[in-house]
C-alpha positions in Angstrom: 130.1 188.5 9.6 133.2 186.6 8.5 136.1 188.1 6.6 135.6 185.9 3.6 131.9 187.0 3.2 133.0 190.7 3.5 135.6 190.1 0.8 133.1 188.5 -1.6 130.5 191.3 -1.1 133.3 193.8 -1.7 134.4 192.1 -4.9 130.7 191.8 -6.1 130.2 195.5 -5.4 133.3 196.4 -7.4 132.2 194.2 -10.3 128.8 195.8 -10.4 130.3 199.2 -10.3 132.6 198.3 -13.2 129.7 196.9 -15.2 127.6 200.1 -14.6 130.6 202.3 -15.6 131.2 200.4 -18.8 127.5 200.4 -19.6 127.3 204.2 -19.1 130.4 204.8 -21.2 129.1 202.5 -23.9 125.7 204.3 -23.9 127.3 207.7 -24.1 129.6 206.6 -26.9 126.7 205.1 -28.9 124.7 208.3 -28.5 127.6 210.3 -29.7 128.1 208.0 -32.7 124.4 208.2 -33.5 124.6 212.0 -33.3 127.7 212.1 -35.4 126.1 209.8 -38.0 123.0 212.1 -38.1 125.1 215.2 -38.5 127.1 213.5 -41.2 124.0 212.5 -43.1 122.6 216.1 -42.8 125.9 217.5 -44.0 126.0 215.0 -46.9 122.5 216.1 -47.9 123.4 219.8 -47.7 126.6 219.3 -49.7 125.0 216.9 -52.3 124.5 218.0 -55.9 121.4 220.0 -56.7 120.0 217.1 -58.8 120.3 214.7 -55.9 118.7 217.3 -53.5 115.9 217.8 -55.9 115.3 214.1 -56.1 115.3 213.8 -52.3 112.9 216.7 -52.0 110.3 214.8 -54.1 107.4 213.1 -52.2 107.5 209.4 -51.6 104.9 208.8 -54.3 107.1 210.3 -57.0 110.3 208.6 -55.8 109.1 205.1 -55.0 105.5 204.4 -55.9 105.6 206.0 -59.3 108.7 204.1 -60.6 107.3 200.9 -59.1 104.1 201.3 -61.1 106.0 202.2 -64.2 108.0 199.0 -63.9 104.9 197.0 -63.4 103.3 198.7 -66.4 106.2 198.0 -68.7 106.4 194.4 -67.5 102.6 194.0 -68.1 102.6 195.6 -71.5 105.1 193.0 -72.7 102.5 190.3 -72.3 99.4 192.4 -73.0 98.0 192.4 -76.5 97.2 195.8 -78.1 93.5 194.9 -78.4 93.3 194.2 -74.7 94.6 197.7 -74.0 91.9 199.1 -76.2 89.3 197.1 -74.4 90.5 198.4 -71.1 90.3 201.9 -72.4 86.7 201.3 -73.5 85.9 199.9 -70.1 87.3 203.1 -68.5 85.1 205.2 -70.8 82.1 203.2 -69.9 83.0 203.5 -66.2 83.3 207.3 -66.5 87.1 207.5 -66.4 87.4 207.1 -62.6 89.9 209.5 -61.0 93.5 208.3 -61.0 92.6 205.4 -63.3 94.1 204.9 -66.7 95.2 202.0 -68.9 98.7 201.9 -67.5 97.5 201.9 -63.9 95.0 199.1 -64.7 97.8 197.0 -66.3 100.0 197.7 -63.3 97.3 196.6 -60.9 96.7 193.4 -62.9 100.4 192.5 -62.7 100.5 193.3 -59.0 97.3 191.2 -58.4 98.9 188.4 -60.3 102.0 188.2 -58.2 100.3 189.2 -54.9 97.4 186.8 -55.3 99.8 184.0 -56.2 102.0 184.6 -53.1 99.1 184.9 -50.8 97.5 181.7 -52.2 100.8 179.9 -51.8 101.3 181.0 -48.2 97.7 180.2 -47.3 97.9 176.8 -49.0 101.1 176.0 -47.2 99.6 176.8 -43.9 96.3 174.9 -44.5 97.5 171.8 -46.4 100.3 170.3 -48.3 102.1 171.0 -51.6 99.1 170.3 -54.0 96.7 172.6 -52.1 99.3 175.3 -52.0 99.9 175.1 -55.8 96.1 175.1 -56.5 95.5 178.1 -54.2 98.5 179.9 -55.7 97.1 179.5 -59.2 93.6 180.5 -58.1 94.9 183.5 -56.2 97.0 184.6 -59.2 94.1 184.4 -61.6 91.8 186.1 -59.1 94.3 189.0 -58.6 94.9 189.3 -62.4 91.2 189.6 -63.2 90.1 191.6 -60.2 90.7 195.0 -61.9 88.6 193.9 -64.8 85.7 192.9 -62.5 85.9 196.2 -60.7 85.8 198.1 -63.9 82.9 196.0 -65.2 80.9 196.5 -62.0 81.6 200.3 -62.0 80.6 200.6 -65.6 77.5 198.5 -65.0 76.3 200.6 -62.1 77.0 203.8 -64.1 75.0 202.4 -67.1 72.1 201.5 -64.9 72.1 205.0 -63.4 72.1 206.5 -66.9 69.2 204.2 -68.0 67.3 205.3 -64.9 67.8 209.0 -65.4 67.4 209.1 -69.2 63.5 209.4 -69.4 63.3 212.3 -66.9 66.3 214.1 -68.7 64.5 213.7 -72.1 61.3 215.1 -70.6 63.2 218.1 -69.4 65.0 218.4 -72.7 61.7 218.3 -74.6 60.1 220.9 -72.4 63.2 223.2 -72.9 63.2 222.9 -76.7 59.4 223.4 -76.9 59.8 226.5 -74.7 62.0 228.1 -77.4 65.6 227.1 -76.5 68.0 225.8 -79.0 69.2 222.2 -78.7 72.6 223.2 -77.3 71.0 225.6 -74.7 68.5 222.9 -73.8 71.3 220.3 -73.2 73.1 222.9 -71.1 69.9 223.4 -69.1 69.4 219.7 -68.5 73.1 219.3 -67.5 72.9 222.1 -64.9 69.6 221.0 -63.4 70.3 217.3 -63.1 73.0 215.2 -61.3 74.7 211.9 -62.0 76.6 210.3 -64.9 74.1 211.4 -67.5 74.6 215.1 -66.6 78.4 214.6 -66.8 78.0 213.1 -70.3 75.9 216.0 -71.4 78.5 218.4 -70.0 81.1 216.5 -72.0 79.0 216.8 -75.2 78.8 220.6 -74.7 82.6 220.8 -74.1 83.3 218.9 -77.3 81.0 221.1 -79.3 82.7 224.2 -77.8 86.1 223.1 -78.9 84.9 222.7 -82.5 83.5 219.2 -82.8 80.2 219.0 -84.7 76.9 218.2 -83.0 76.6 214.8 -84.8 80.2 213.8 -84.0 79.7 214.8 -80.3 76.5 212.8 -80.1 78.1 209.8 -81.8 81.0 210.0 -79.3 78.4 210.0 -76.5 76.8 206.8 -77.8 80.2 205.1 -78.1 81.1 206.0 -74.5 78.1 204.1 -73.1 76.5 200.7 -73.4 72.9 201.9 -72.8 70.7 200.8 -75.7 68.1 203.5 -75.0 70.8 206.2 -75.2 72.1 204.7 -78.5 68.6 205.0 -79.9 68.3 208.6 -78.8 71.7 209.4 -80.3 70.8 207.7 -83.6 67.5 209.6 -83.8 69.1 213.0 -83.1 71.9 212.4 -85.7 69.3 211.4 -88.3 67.1 214.4 -87.4 70.1 216.7 -87.8 71.1 215.1 -91.1 67.6 215.3 -92.7 66.4 218.5 -91.2 63.6 217.0 -89.1 62.3 219.3 -86.3 64.1 218.4 -83.1 61.1 219.1 -80.9 59.1 216.3 -82.6 61.9 213.9 -82.4 62.4 214.6 -78.7 58.7 214.2 -78.0 58.7 210.8 -79.6 61.9 209.8 -77.9 60.6 210.9 -74.5 57.4 208.9 -74.9 59.3 205.8 -76.0 61.6 206.1 -73.0 58.7 206.3 -70.6 57.2 203.2 -72.2 60.5 201.3 -72.0 60.8 202.3 -68.4 57.4 200.8 -67.6 58.2 197.7 -69.6 61.5 197.3 -67.7 59.7 197.6 -64.4 57.2 195.0 -65.4 60.0 192.7 -66.6 61.8 193.1 -63.2 58.5 192.3 -61.4 58.0 189.2 -63.5 61.5 187.9 -62.6 60.7 188.1 -58.8 58.9 184.7 -58.6 61.8 182.9 -60.3 64.4 184.6 -58.1 62.5 183.8 -54.9 62.1 180.1 -55.8 65.5 179.0 -54.6 65.4 180.8 -51.2 61.8 179.5 -50.8 62.9 175.9 -51.5 66.2 175.8 -49.5 65.4 178.3 -46.7 61.7 178.8 -46.0 60.2 175.4 -46.7 62.5 173.4 -44.5 61.9 175.6 -41.5 58.1 175.5 -42.2 58.2 171.7 -42.3 60.1 171.6 -39.0 57.6 173.9 -37.4 54.5 172.1 -38.7 55.7 168.5 -38.7 58.1 168.7 -35.7 55.4 168.4 -32.9 53.6 165.6 -34.8 56.9 163.7 -35.1 57.6 164.1 -31.4 54.1 162.9 -30.6 54.4 159.9 -32.8 57.8 159.0 -31.3 56.4 159.2 -27.7 53.4 157.1 -28.7 55.7 154.5 -30.3 57.9 154.3 -27.2 55.0 154.1 -24.8 53.4 151.5 -27.0 56.4 149.3 -26.5 
């Protein structure tokens, strides 16, 4: 091995050693600086004022999420008419006041959906097409995001109303039996609420609570009718309020109401059954008949085609 090669290898080894030494020193220094910064942050937190420490001890939801929703709510209320806030409150009542949902939160979600849907539509439109598709998708996404909370509330309220309409005849039968057995109306309502489940039982519990805090029976029943959109329940509430006002025996009114509810349930079932042929018409025309034509006429078309080719 020549002297020049030995000299180059030695210089390379020295260079590598210097690089490794500097890297090690830099790593140790960076770790010390990171530790010092962490210690300084801990010390700053410990020596911070009590108000700042109390603010830092709060959960992330109270420190960040809550103020963000409040800002969105305040921004949304500037452009939301007062009657729309009342309509949202009524929709929440019809939906059963879902947990963690109120008027302010719905308005905040509408504003968030407006901006979020617009941004997503703009990004998707920019990826798929040019400027005009991006603008169109941004407008469509913004409108969809703005009205999405309303649609969710409407669907929740509709499902709840349908469940109340389904449970009402059986609940009235149980209520009639309880009153005819000698229970007072309030005790009969309590009996029905304890032995049934679903939104109707929750509404009966709320009626009892309102009567316990001092509200009259007629006012509590009227409030029950205002919280729902079920026509059968409105009729029951009207009949009970009139019976209470004119002194009509409640047992007779309940018996009549229970019989009418059973008749309406049968009529509703017949109505749904009569709608089935109309609803099945479009799937029959666009899905079933084309496949049937292919299965029936397909072999004949193939045979005719082969005969035409062979005939030539």
